N, C-alpha and C positions, 0 to 999 in steps of 0.2 A: 431913670424911668423913661421907658420908650412909649411914645404915643402913636396911635394909628395914623397912617398917612392920610392926607386930605386929597381926595380925588376930585379933580375939576374937569368938567367937559368943556372943551373949546367949542367955538361957534360951529365949525364944520362937523364935529362929533355930535352936537345937538341936532343939527340938520339931518344927519344920517339916522339918529335915533328916531326922529319924527318920520323919516322915510320908512323905517322898519317897524313902526308902531304896532302893527298887527302881529309881528313875529318876534319882537324883542322888547325887554323892559330894562330899565336902568339897573336893577338889582343883578341882572345877569352880567352886565358890564363890570360891576364891582366884584362879583364872584370870579370873573375871568382874570382880573388883576390880582386879587388876593389869593386865589387858589387855582392857578393856571395848570392845565395839563402839560403844557410846554411853553417855554419862552425862547424866542429866536431874536437875533439881532436884526435891526432895520437900519436904514440910512440916517445920517445926520444925528447919530448918537441916540436914536430911539430904540425901543424894544417892542416886540409883538408878543402879547399874551394870547395863547390859544386855549379855548375851552370847547370840548366836544359836547354836543347835544345829541338827541336821538337821531336826527336826520341830517345834521349839518354841523359846522364849526363856527364859533365866534372868534374873530381876530380883532384884538384891541391894540392899536398902535398908540404908544404913550412915551412920554419923556419924564424922567424923575429929576426933581430939584429939591434935594434935602428931604423934608417931610411932605413934599407936595408932589402929586402925580398929575401931570397935564395930559389928558386924553386928546390925541390928535384926530383919530378917526376910528370908526367901527365898521367892520365888514363881515357879512355872512358869507361863508364859503362852503362849497360842496365837498371840498377835500381839505385834509389837515396839513400841517406843516411838513411832514415827511413826503406827502404826495406832491406838494408845491415844488420841492427841490427837484423832482424828476420831470417836471413839466418843461418841454423845450421852449 
């Protein structure tokens, strides 16, 4: 029997969520992780979950430990993951 992963926001991610409080809610972070539009590798064994919204993208950087997902940071971006690769 598979259980849902436990998503834990680290201190830095919580601070970013407070910073974006007028533009982002915790449910959007969970949705980005559980149903990403795209996942790209990050450094130090982390992953980036990307979720597109009407006018911008949510990038959630996280690390997986078994059934636990530690959210490292959250960033709102004007461009998505494919546009990021082309930026000099």
